[in-house]
C-alpha positions in Angstrom: 179.1 -27.6 -127.3 178.0 -24.0 -127.8 175.1 -23.3 -130.2 176.2 -21.6 -133.4 174.9 -18.1 -134.3 172.5 -19.6 -136.8 171.0 -21.9 -134.1 170.6 -19.0 -131.8 168.7 -17.1 -134.4 166.5 -20.0 -135.2 165.7 -20.5 -131.4 164.8 -16.9 -131.1 162.5 -17.0 -134.1 160.8 -20.2 -132.8 160.1 -18.5 -129.4 158.8 -15.4 -131.2 156.6 -17.5 -133.4 155.2 -19.4 -130.4 154.4 -16.2 -128.6 152.6 -14.9 -131.7 150.5 -18.1 -131.9 149.6 -17.8 -128.2 148.7 -14.1 -128.6 146.4 -14.8 -131.6 144.7 -17.7 -129.8 144.1 -15.5 -126.8 142.7 -12.7 -128.9 140.3 -15.1 -130.6 139.1 -16.5 -127.3 138.4 -13.0 -126.0 136.6 -12.0 -129.2 134.4 -15.1 -129.0 133.5 -14.4 -125.4 132.7 -10.8 -126.2 130.5 -11.7 -129.1 128.6 -14.5 -127.2 125.2 -13.3 -125.7 125.4 -12.5 -122.1 123.5 -14.9 -119.8 121.5 -12.0 -118.4 118.1 -12.8 -116.9 114.8 -10.9 -117.2 113.7 -7.9 -115.1 110.2 -6.5 -115.1 108.4 -3.9 -112.9 105.0 -5.1 -111.8 101.9 -3.1 -110.8 103.1 -2.9 -107.2 106.0 -0.8 -108.5 108.4 -3.6 -107.6 111.2 -4.8 -109.9 111.2 -8.6 -110.2 114.4 -10.2 -111.5 114.8 -13.8 -112.7 118.1 -15.4 -113.8 116.4 -16.5 -117.0 113.0 -16.4 -118.7 110.6 -18.5 -116.6 109.7 -21.9 -118.0 107.3 -23.0 -115.3 104.5 -20.4 -114.7 101.4 -20.5 -112.4 98.7 -18.0 -113.3 96.1 -16.9 -110.7 94.2 -14.5 -113.0 92.2 -15.6 -116.1 93.2 -12.5 -118.2 96.9 -13.2 -117.5 96.4 -16.8 -118.4 94.9 -15.7 -121.7 97.6 -13.1 -122.3 100.4 -15.7 -121.9 98.6 -18.0 -124.4 98.0 -15.1 -126.8 101.8 -14.7 -126.9 102.0 -18.4 -127.9 103.6 -19.4 -124.6 100.8 -21.6 -123.2 103.2 -24.4 -122.9 105.0 -22.7 -120.0 101.9 -22.8 -117.8 102.0 -25.6 -115.2 99.0 -24.5 -113.1 96.1 -22.0 -113.2 93.3 -20.7 -111.0 89.9 -22.3 -111.0 88.4 -19.7 -113.3 91.0 -19.9 -116.1 89.3 -21.8 -118.9 90.5 -20.3 -122.1 92.0 -21.6 -124.4 90.7 -25.1 -123.9 94.2 -26.5 -123.4 94.5 -24.8 -120.0 91.5 -26.7 -118.7 93.7 -29.8 -118.4 96.2 -28.0 -116.1 96.2 -28.4 -112.3 93.8 -26.0 -110.6 95.3 -24.2 -107.5 92.3 -22.4 -106.1 91.1 -18.9 -106.9 93.0 -15.6 -107.1 91.8 -14.6 -103.6 91.9 -18.1 -102.0 94.8 -19.9 -103.7 96.2 -23.2 -102.4 99.7 -22.2 -101.4 100.9 -25.7 -100.9 99.7 -26.8 -104.3 101.4 -23.8 -106.0 104.7 -24.5 -104.3 104.5 -28.2 -105.2 104.4 -27.2 -108.9 107.9 -25.7 -108.5 107.0 -22.5 -110.5 109.7 -20.1 -111.7 107.2 -17.3 -111.2 103.6 -16.8 -110.2 101.5 -14.1 -112.0 98.5 -12.8 -110.1 96.3 -9.7 -109.6 97.4 -6.9 -107.2 94.3 -7.6 -105.1 95.4 -11.2 -104.3 96.6 -11.7 -100.8 98.8 -14.6 -101.7 101.8 -12.7 -103.0 103.6 -12.0 -99.7 103.0 -15.6 -98.5 104.5 -17.0 -101.7 107.5 -14.6 -101.6 108.2 -15.6 -98.0 108.5 -19.2 -99.3 111.0 -18.1 -102.0 108.6 -18.0 -104.9 108.9 -15.1 -107.4 105.7 -13.2 -107.8 104.6 -10.7 -110.5 101.4 -8.8 -109.9 99.5 -7.3 -112.8 96.0 -6.0 -113.0 94.6 -4.5 -116.2 91.6 -2.3 -115.8 91.6 -0.1 -118.9 92.5 -0.5 -122.6 95.9 1.2 -121.9 96.5 -1.3 -119.0 95.8 -4.3 -121.3 98.3 -2.9 -123.8 100.9 -2.3 -121.0 100.4 -5.7 -119.4 100.9 -7.4 -122.8 104.3 -5.7 -123.0 105.2 -6.6 -119.4 104.3 -10.2 -119.9 106.2 -10.4 -123.2 109.3 -9.0 -121.5 108.9 -11.5 -118.6 108.7 -14.3 -121.2 111.7 -12.8 -123.0 109.7 -12.6 -126.2 110.6 -10.2 -129.1 109.6 -6.6 -128.7 107.1 -6.8 -131.5 105.2 -9.8 -130.1 103.0 -7.8 -127.7 102.5 -5.0 -130.3 101.2 -7.6 -132.8 98.6 -8.9 -130.4 97.5 -5.4 -129.4 97.1 -4.3 -133.1 94.7 -7.2 -133.6 92.7 -6.2 -130.6 92.6 -2.5 -131.5 91.7 -3.2 -135.2 88.9 -5.6 -134.1 87.3 -3.0 -131.8 87.5 -0.4 -134.6 85.8 -2.9 -137.0 83.1 -3.6 -134.4 82.4 0.2 -134.1 82.1 0.5 -137.9 79.6 -2.3 -138.0 77.1 -0.4 -135.8 74.0 0.8 -137.6 73.7 4.6 -137.7 70.4 4.6 -135.7 72.0 2.4 -133.0 74.6 5.0 -132.2 74.2 7.1 -129.0 72.1 4.3 -127.5 72.1 4.7 -123.7 73.5 1.5 -122.3 73.8 -0.1 -118.8 76.3 -3.0 -118.5 76.0 -5.1 -115.4 79.2 -7.0 -114.6 77.9 -8.9 -111.6 75.0 -9.1 -109.2 74.8 -6.3 -106.7 74.3 -4.6 -109.1 77.9 -3.8 -110.0 78.0 -1.7 -113.2 80.8 -1.1 -115.7 81.6 2.6 -115.5 82.9 4.8 -118.4 86.5 4.5 -117.0 86.6 0.7 -117.1 87.8 -1.3 -120.0 84.2 -2.3 -120.8 83.1 1.3 -120.6 86.0 2.3 -122.9 84.8 -0.3 -125.4 81.3 1.0 -125.3 82.5 4.5 -125.9 84.5 3.4 -128.9 81.4 1.6 -130.2 79.6 5.0 -130.2 77.1 4.4 -127.4 76.4 6.2 -124.1 77.2 4.6 -120.8 74.7 5.6 -118.0 77.4 4.8 -115.4 79.6 7.9 -115.5 83.4 7.9 -114.9 82.9 9.8 -111.7 81.3 6.7 -110.1 84.5 4.6 -110.7 85.3 1.7 -113.0 83.0 -0.9 -111.4 80.8 0.7 -108.8 78.1 -1.0 -106.7 74.9 0.7 -107.6 71.5 1.1 -106.0 69.0 -0.6 -108.3 67.0 2.6 -108.1 69.9 4.3 -109.9 69.3 2.2 -113.0 65.5 2.8 -112.7 66.0 6.6 -112.7 68.5 6.4 -115.6 66.1 4.2 -117.6 68.6 3.0 -120.2 67.6 2.1 -123.8 69.6 -1.2 -123.6 70.9 -3.5 -120.8 73.8 -6.0 -121.1 74.6 -8.5 -118.4 76.5 -11.7 -117.8 74.5 -14.8 -117.1 76.3 -15.3 -113.8 75.2 -11.9 -112.6 71.5 -12.7 -113.1 71.2 -15.6 -110.6 68.3 -17.1 -112.5 67.1 -13.8 -113.9 65.9 -12.6 -110.5 64.7 -9.0 -111.2 65.6 -6.0 -109.1 62.8 -3.9 -107.5 61.3 -1.6 -110.1 63.1 -3.0 -113.1 59.9 -4.2 -114.6 59.2 -0.5 -115.4 62.4 0.0 -117.4 62.0 0.8 -121.1 64.7 -1.7 -122.0 63.0 -4.5 -120.0 59.5 -3.7 -121.3 60.7 -3.6 -124.9 62.9 -6.7 -124.5 66.1 -4.9 -125.2 68.2 -6.9 -122.8 71.2 -9.0 -123.8 72.1 -11.7 -121.3 75.4 -13.4 -122.1 75.8 -17.1 -121.4 78.8 -18.4 -119.4 81.3 -18.5 -122.3 80.4 -15.1 -123.8 80.2 -13.6 -120.3 83.8 -14.7 -119.6 84.7 -13.0 -122.9 83.1 -9.7 -122.3 84.2 -9.2 -118.6 87.9 -10.1 -118.9 90.4 -7.4 -119.8 92.7 -9.3 -122.1 93.3 -10.5 -125.6 89.6 -11.5 -126.1 88.5 -7.8 -125.9 88.4 -8.1 -129.7 85.7 -10.7 -129.5 84.0 -8.8 -126.7 83.6 -5.7 -128.9 82.0 -7.9 -131.6 79.6 -9.4 -129.2 78.6 -6.0 -127.8 78.1 -4.5 -131.3 76.0 -7.5 -132.3 73.8 -7.0 -129.3 73.4 -3.3 -130.0 72.5 -3.9 -133.6 70.1 -6.7 -132.9 68.2 -4.7 -130.2 68.4 -1.1 -131.5 68.8 -1.1 -135.3 65.6 -0.6 -137.3 64.3 -3.8 -138.8 63.3 -3.5 -142.5 59.6 -3.4 -143.1 58.0 -6.4 -144.7 57.4 -5.9 -148.5 53.6 -6.4 -147.9 53.5 -3.4 -145.6 54.9 -0.9 -148.0 52.6 2.0 -148.9 
């Protein structure tokens, strides 16, 4: 029995309708796929100039540099750390993490056993190539100046796939705190000639270092000029000849306050204008990272306490 003309028309309409439904469904599927975020990974360029690519933001991180540990935590990503170097001790939560040696002598086997997505370390560490040979991703970063600290904050934020403004917010807090510390300095304390010893040697903080830049922003004079480098090893006689008004040094550098030859003649030593930072404060002032804000406050406090004029007792007034 042949289909009637009406049935033929209905069959054609049904086929057309089915095709339309299929086309609409396909278009919706394509639109959904186009609007879905691409599963792109993260890419950063480290301080070796190498581009490091990961399929996704790392969730398991080992840090071999205290300032990088503190940077990760300042971005509220401490929970991603699964191991740190023996010197990383801030914030307190990282002290509970597995220790994998130092930046220069890391325990490679212990690091690999933690199954990190990435290891962050200093450029000077010799462990990078060994870890990469074992298939571990490595990002090397080494802040030495204020600009470096700001740049490293941005690089770490990108590595962690954090919002663009996350690093900027942290830097604004640091920058504002350094400015506030500078404003707190008493007028008579400005232009004080300062020597800052980073570690026994003596190794001084030069004008071009992050410590030197902080001292400059505070309005004092660094006796270790930029031409000598960021952290030069000095002859103790250099400091004797410069005869600074004020000396700052970390407790670890003093080795029980053993004096250098000739330092008993220094004006700063004779007049007890020496600030020796204890272990905790020493870590704060010598690490180029988020705690530079607190470091500036500690330095300004030292300068004011040692160099600002003390008010005369009421009984001594003429």
